[in-house]
C-alpha positions in Angstrom: 92.1 132.8 124.3 88.7 131.6 125.6 87.8 130.5 122.1 91.1 128.5 121.8 90.3 126.8 125.2 86.8 125.9 124.1 88.0 124.7 120.7 90.7 122.5 122.3 88.2 121.0 124.8 85.8 120.2 121.9 88.7 118.7 119.9 89.7 116.5 122.8 86.2 115.2 123.3 85.9 114.5 119.6 89.1 112.6 119.5 88.1 110.5 122.5 84.8 109.6 120.9 86.4 108.6 117.6 89.0 106.4 119.4 86.4 104.8 121.5 84.1 104.0 118.6 87.0 102.7 116.6 88.1 100.4 119.4 84.6 99.0 119.9 84.2 98.3 116.2 87.6 96.6 116.0 86.8 94.4 119.0 83.4 93.4 117.6 84.8 92.6 114.1 87.8 90.7 115.5 85.5 88.5 117.5 83.5 87.5 114.5 86.1 87.4 111.7 87.6 84.0 110.9 91.3 83.7 110.4 92.3 84.3 106.7 95.5 83.8 104.7 98.3 85.8 106.3 99.6 87.2 103.0 100.5 86.6 99.4 103.4 86.9 97.0 103.5 90.0 94.8 105.6 90.2 91.6 106.8 93.5 90.2 108.4 93.7 86.8 111.4 95.9 87.4 112.5 95.5 83.8 109.4 97.3 82.6 109.8 100.0 85.2 113.3 100.7 84.0 112.1 100.8 80.3 109.3 103.2 81.3 111.8 105.4 83.2 114.1 105.5 80.1 111.2 106.4 77.8 110.0 109.1 80.1 113.4 110.7 80.3 114.0 110.5 76.5 110.5 112.0 75.9 111.6 115.1 77.9 115.1 115.6 76.5 114.5 114.7 72.8 112.4 116.6 70.3 109.4 114.8 68.8 111.3 113.5 65.7 114.3 112.2 67.6 112.0 110.6 70.3 110.0 108.9 67.6 113.1 107.4 66.0 114.4 106.3 69.5 111.1 104.8 70.4 111.0 102.8 67.1 114.5 101.4 67.6 113.8 100.4 71.1 110.4 98.9 70.2 112.3 96.4 67.9 114.7 95.4 70.7 111.7 95.0 73.1 110.2 92.3 70.9 113.1 90.0 71.8 112.2 88.0 74.8 114.9 87.6 77.5 116.1 84.0 77.9 116.7 84.3 81.6 115.2 85.8 84.7 116.8 87.6 87.7 114.7 87.4 90.8 115.1 90.3 93.3 114.4 89.9 97.0 114.7 92.6 99.6 115.7 91.8 103.2 115.9 94.5 105.8 116.6 92.7 109.1 115.8 93.9 112.6 117.4 92.7 115.9 115.1 89.6 116.2 115.2 88.9 112.4 111.4 88.4 112.3 111.6 89.4 108.6 112.7 85.8 108.0 109.0 84.8 107.9 108.6 86.8 104.7 112.0 85.7 103.4 111.1 82.0 103.6 107.9 82.7 101.6 109.8 84.6 99.0 112.5 82.0 98.6 109.9 79.3 98.3 108.2 81.2 95.5 111.5 81.7 93.6 112.4 78.0 93.9 109.1 77.1 92.4 109.8 79.0 89.1 113.6 79.5 88.9 115.6 77.5 86.4 119.0 76.8 87.8 120.5 76.5 84.3 119.9 80.2 83.4 118.2 82.2 86.2 119.7 84.2 89.1 118.8 85.7 92.4 119.8 89.1 93.6 119.2 89.8 97.4 119.3 93.4 98.6 120.5 93.0 102.2 120.4 95.6 105.0 121.0 94.5 108.6 123.3 95.4 111.5 122.8 91.9 112.9 120.8 90.5 115.9 120.0 87.3 117.7 122.0 84.2 116.6 119.1 81.9 116.1 117.1 84.4 114.0 119.9 85.2 111.6 120.9 81.5 111.6 117.5 80.7 110.2 117.7 83.6 107.7 121.0 82.3 106.4 119.4 78.8 106.1 116.8 80.3 103.8 119.6 81.5 101.5 121.2 78.1 101.7 118.1 76.7 100.1 118.9 78.9 97.0 122.5 77.7 96.9 121.4 74.0 97.3 119.1 74.4 94.3 122.1 75.5 92.2 120.8 79.0 91.5 123.5 81.7 91.4 123.1 84.1 94.3 124.4 87.7 94.4 123.9 89.8 97.5 124.0 93.6 97.3 124.8 95.7 100.4 123.9 99.4 100.0 124.2 100.4 103.6 125.1 97.8 106.2 125.5 94.0 106.5 127.3 93.4 109.8 127.4 90.6 112.3 124.3 88.4 111.6 123.8 90.4 108.4 127.3 89.5 107.2 126.7 85.9 108.1 123.8 85.9 105.6 126.0 87.7 103.0 128.7 85.0 103.2 126.4 82.6 101.4 126.4 84.6 98.2 128.4 83.5 95.2 129.2 87.2 94.9 129.0 90.0 97.5 128.6 93.5 96.0 128.6 96.6 98.2 128.4 100.3 97.8 131.8 101.9 98.6 130.8 103.2 102.0 128.5 100.3 103.1 129.5 98.8 106.4 130.4 95.1 106.6 132.1 92.7 109.0 131.6 92.8 112.8 132.4 89.1 112.9 132.0 88.8 116.7 129.4 88.0 119.4 128.1 90.2 122.2 125.8 89.6 125.1 124.8 92.1 127.7 122.6 91.8 130.8 122.0 94.2 133.7 121.9 92.9 137.3 119.7 94.5 139.9 120.8 92.2 142.8 122.5 95.0 144.8 119.5 97.3 144.4 117.2 94.5 145.7 119.5 94.0 148.7 119.6 97.7 149.4 115.8 97.7 149.8 115.7 94.3 151.6 114.0 92.5 148.8 114.6 88.7 148.5 114.9 87.0 145.2 114.3 83.2 144.8 115.4 81.2 141.8 115.2 77.5 141.6 116.8 75.5 138.7 117.5 71.9 137.9 120.8 71.5 136.1 124.1 73.2 137.1 124.1 75.6 134.2 120.4 76.0 133.6 121.0 79.7 134.4 124.5 81.3 134.4 123.9 85.0 134.7 120.6 86.5 136.0 118.9 89.8 136.2 118.0 89.7 139.9 120.1 86.9 141.5 123.7 87.2 142.7 126.0 86.2 139.8 129.0 84.0 140.6 132.4 83.8 139.0 131.6 80.3 137.9 128.4 81.4 136.2 130.3 84.3 134.5 133.0 81.9 133.3 130.4 79.5 131.8 128.6 82.4 130.1 131.8 83.6 128.6 132.5 80.0 127.4 129.2 79.9 125.6 129.9 83.2 123.9 133.3 82.0 122.8 131.7 78.8 121.4 129.2 80.9 119.4 132.0 83.0 118.1 133.9 79.9 117.0 130.9 78.7 115.1 130.5 82.1 113.4 134.2 82.1 112.4 133.9 78.6 111.0 130.8 79.5 109.0 132.5 82.5 107.4 135.7 80.6 106.7 133.8 77.8 105.0 131.7 80.2 102.9 134.6 82.5 102.0 137.8 80.4 102.1 139.9 83.3 100.7 139.3 85.3 103.9 142.0 85.4 106.6 139.5 84.6 109.4 141.8 85.3 112.3 142.4 88.8 110.9 138.8 89.8 110.3 137.0 87.9 113.2 137.9 90.5 115.8 134.4 92.1 116.0 135.6 95.1 113.9 133.6 96.5 111.0 134.9 98.1 107.8 133.7 100.2 104.9 133.4 98.3 101.7 136.3 100.2 100.2 138.5 98.6 102.9 136.6 95.3 103.1 137.3 94.5 99.4 141.0 94.3 100.3 140.2 91.8 103.0 138.1 89.6 100.6 135.0 90.4 102.6 133.5 92.0 99.5 134.0 91.1 95.8 132.9 94.2 94.0 132.0 97.9 94.7 128.7 98.7 93.2 125.2 99.7 94.2 122.1 97.5 93.9 120.6 100.1 91.4 123.6 99.4 89.1 123.1 95.7 89.4 119.4 95.9 88.6 119.8 98.1 85.6 122.7 95.9 84.3 120.5 92.8 84.7 117.7 94.3 82.6 120.1 94.3 79.6 120.0 90.5 79.2 117.3 89.2 81.5 113.8 89.8 82.8 114.1 91.3 86.3 111.2 90.4 88.7 111.0 91.6 92.3 109.5 89.0 94.6 107.8 90.3 97.7 105.6 88.6 100.4 103.1 91.1 101.6 101.1 90.4 104.8 97.4 91.1 104.8 96.2 93.2 107.7 93.1 92.2 109.3 90.0 94.5 109.4 90.7 95.4 113.1 94.3 96.3 112.2 93.1 98.4 109.3 90.5 100.1 111.5 93.2 100.8 114.0 95.4 102.5 111.4 92.4 104.4 110.2 91.6 105.7 113.7 95.3 106.7 114.2 95.3 108.6 110.9 92.1 110.4 111.9 93.4 111.4 115.3 96.6 112.6 113.7 94.7 114.7 111.2 92.5 116.2 113.9 95.5 117.3 115.9 97.3 118.7 112.9 94.2 120.7 112.1 94.0 122.0 115.6 97.7 123.0 115.6 97.3 124.8 112.3 94.3 126.7 113.6 96.3 127.7 116.7 99.2 128.8 114.6 97.2 131.1 112.4 94.8 132.5 115.0 
């Protein structure tokens, strides 16, 4: 036990030194490094990856003679250059939709090279929604594709609800996995109020505004019925805009029936015209490789040296603790 105690103490000191040195180096470097480009566009040839996967599978299931024959036949087909390109973009949105910064770069890159007469865009979308202005901007990025006359398909494997579904509405075709969640065409706003707690402890709260409705509901002030009514009015207005957006983008949808805030599985949503086809994004990509070149477009941010050092320090600390735990386990 004494050994374990001494070892643990030594480990704690070592970790402290490593973290301290890493922090100092990061601060020094960050002070001297000039800002650089935030990131760059990376292109991945998914068509080639699919071909390699097929070849690898055939090599394992066929004998040498059969594989040689299969390889020769497919080599001839591979000589033919596809006439069109399918550009694939992934969007996995958080509550504040900060991923829109990468999306705008990816859309810009696609618009530079896509030919509206033959090329297509496939967006893999995953989001449960979030702030209105964030997803409004994300939807506007997809509108750029539509405005350029490029066919847009959106694939939903897991969820595209609320703001996520607002984005999906802009697609020429919405394709979803059978149990993907879609819908939630509604608006919600929640805010806690600590006014009673402050009063209980004799704490005053001062708030000065100019304009009758500069602030409707507050965290610390005493909310009024008039303020609540105005806040509700604003929510209803936002919901109205959401409903109008969906109705214009998908005119076949019975908007009054689906704009209740409810969500559905895609198997149900297809009957409500919220989804056009049941299929996964994998199926769409493999299908696209049959007659077009499939390129994944991804904007990757470049981490600064201090950020990389921070990650390195974190990994080092994690490894040290894992090493210590394994030693304790087998002692």
